[in-house]
C-alpha positions as CSV (number, residue, x, y, z in Angstrom):
1,M,-0.1,0.0,0.2
2,T,1.4,3.3,-0.8
3,A,0.8,6.6,0.7
4,S,-0.8,9.4,-1.2
5,R,1.1,12.3,-1.8
6,P,-0.6,15.5,-1.5
7,S,-1.4,17.4,-4.9
8,R,0.5,20.6,-5.7
9,H,-3.2,22.4,-6.1
10,D,-3.9,21.0,-2.6
11,S,-4.3,24.1,-0.4
12,A,-2.7,22.4,2.4
13,S,0.4,21.9,0.6
14,A,0.7,25.3,-0.9
15,G,2.2,26.3,2.5
16,K,0.0,29.3,2.4
17,Q,-3.3,30.0,3.5
18,R,-5.4,32.8,3.0
19,C,-6.5,35.0,5.6
20,A,-10.0,36.4,6.1
21,I,-9.9,40.1,5.8
22,P,-11.6,41.5,8.8
23,P,-14.4,44.2,8.2
24,L,-14.0,47.6,9.4
25,T,-15.2,48.2,13.1
26,T,-18.5,49.8,13.4
27,T,-16.7,52.9,14.4
28,Q,-14.6,52.8,11.4
29,V,-17.8,52.8,9.2
30,R,-19.3,55.6,11.1
31,R,-16.0,57.9,10.6
32,V,-15.9,57.0,6.8
33,H,-20.1,57.7,6.7
34,D,-19.5,60.7,8.4
35,F,-16.3,62.0,6.5
36,I,-18.2,61.4,3.1
37,A,-21.5,63.3,4.5
38,S,-19.5,66.1,5.4
39,N,-17.2,66.4,2.0
40,L,-20.0,65.0,-0.3
41,T,-19.4,68.3,-2.4
42,D,-15.7,67.8,-2.8
43,K,-13.9,65.2,-5.1
44,L,-13.6,62.4,-2.5
45,T,-10.4,60.1,-3.1
46,L,-9.3,56.6,-1.3
47,P,-6.3,58.1,0.4
48,Q,-8.0,61.0,1.7
49,I,-10.5,58.6,3.2
50,A,-8.1,56.0,4.2
51,R,-6.2,58.8,6.3
52,E,-9.3,59.3,8.0
53,V,-9.3,56.1,9.7
54,H,-5.8,55.5,9.9
55,L,-5.3,52.8,7.1
56,S,-3.5,52.4,3.9
57,P,-6.0,52.8,0.6
58,G,-6.0,49.2,-0.5
59,H,-6.6,48.0,3.3
60,L,-9.6,50.4,3.8
61,A,-10.9,49.5,0.1
62,R,-11.1,45.5,1.1
63,R,-12.1,46.1,4.6
64,F,-15.0,48.5,3.8
65,R,-16.1,46.0,1.1
66,V,-16.3,43.2,3.5
67,A,-17.9,45.4,6.1
68,T,-20.4,47.0,3.8
69,G,-20.8,44.6,0.8
70,Q,-20.1,47.5,-1.7
71,S,-17.0,49.4,-2.5
72,L,-16.2,52.9,-1.5
73,R,-17.0,54.3,-5.0
74,Q,-20.5,52.9,-5.3
75,Y,-21.0,54.0,-1.4
76,I,-20.2,57.4,-2.4
77,I,-22.5,57.2,-5.4
78,E,-25.2,55.9,-3.5
79,H,-24.8,58.6,-0.7
80,R,-24.8,61.3,-3.4
81,L,-28.2,60.1,-5.7
82,Q,-30.1,60.0,-2.1
83,R,-29.1,63.3,-1.1
84,A,-30.0,64.5,-4.5
85,S,-33.3,62.9,-4.3
86,H,-34.1,64.3,-1.2
87,L,-32.9,67.9,-2.2
88,L,-35.2,67.2,-5.4
89,V,-38.5,67.4,-3.4
90,T,-37.2,69.7,-0.9
91,S,-35.8,72.7,-2.7
92,D,-36.2,74.6,-5.4
93,L,-32.8,74.3,-6.7
94,T,-32.5,73.5,-10.3
95,I,-31.1,70.0,-11.2
96,A,-27.5,71.6,-12.0
97,E,-27.3,73.1,-9.0
98,I,-28.1,69.8,-6.9
99,A,-25.9,68.0,-9.3
100,A,-22.9,70.5,-8.0
101,F,-24.2,70.5,-4.6
102,V,-23.9,66.6,-3.9
103,G,-20.8,66.4,-6.1
104,F,-21.5,65.4,-9.6
105,A,-19.6,66.7,-12.5
106,D,-22.8,68.1,-14.1
107,H,-26.3,67.7,-14.3
108,S,-25.9,65.2,-17.0
109,H,-23.8,62.8,-15.0
110,L,-26.4,63.2,-12.3
111,T,-29.2,62.3,-14.8
112,R,-27.4,59.3,-15.9
113,R,-26.7,58.0,-12.9
114,F,-30.2,58.7,-11.2
115,K,-32.3,57.2,-13.9
116,A,-29.7,53.9,-13.7
117,R,-30.7,53.9,-10.1
118,F,-34.2,55.2,-9.6
119,G,-35.6,54.4,-13.0
120,V,-36.6,57.9,-13.8
121,A,-35.2,61.1,-14.7
122,P,-34.8,63.6,-11.9
123,R,-37.1,66.1,-13.5
124,S,-39.8,63.3,-13.3
125,A,-38.9,62.4,-9.8
126,R,-39.4,66.2,-8.7
127,R,-42.8,66.0,-9.8
128,S,-43.7,62.4,-8.3
129,P,-41.6,62.1,-5.4
130,L,-39.9,58.4,-5.2
131,P,-41.1,55.9,-2.7
132,P,-38.6,55.8,0.2
133,L,-36.0,53.4,0.0
């Protein structure tokens, strides 16, 4: 009887095992959220946000995705869209002003993202508000 050798593809024989990436703590997620909310009109960058929670940009990106299930970019865009949706029904600002206020490059960028997310144009949402999410 011969002993079986581990396959070179066997994870145990690789000598390295992947470590699970820990999620951000609740406090870190709150700090990221607060920073994004406070700076929504600015161009937000990964290194800028990472400094806020004292992590490297790559480490923040991985841990944020584990904690929230979405990338920081997706999170920022969603936050901007939610704020824009709120402003559409609660203010008299033009769509271009709302786009600038929530950090989109221009009103067409907001309109494209808004339609993709909510299925209607911002102008239509202003006339008949979206149901709460």
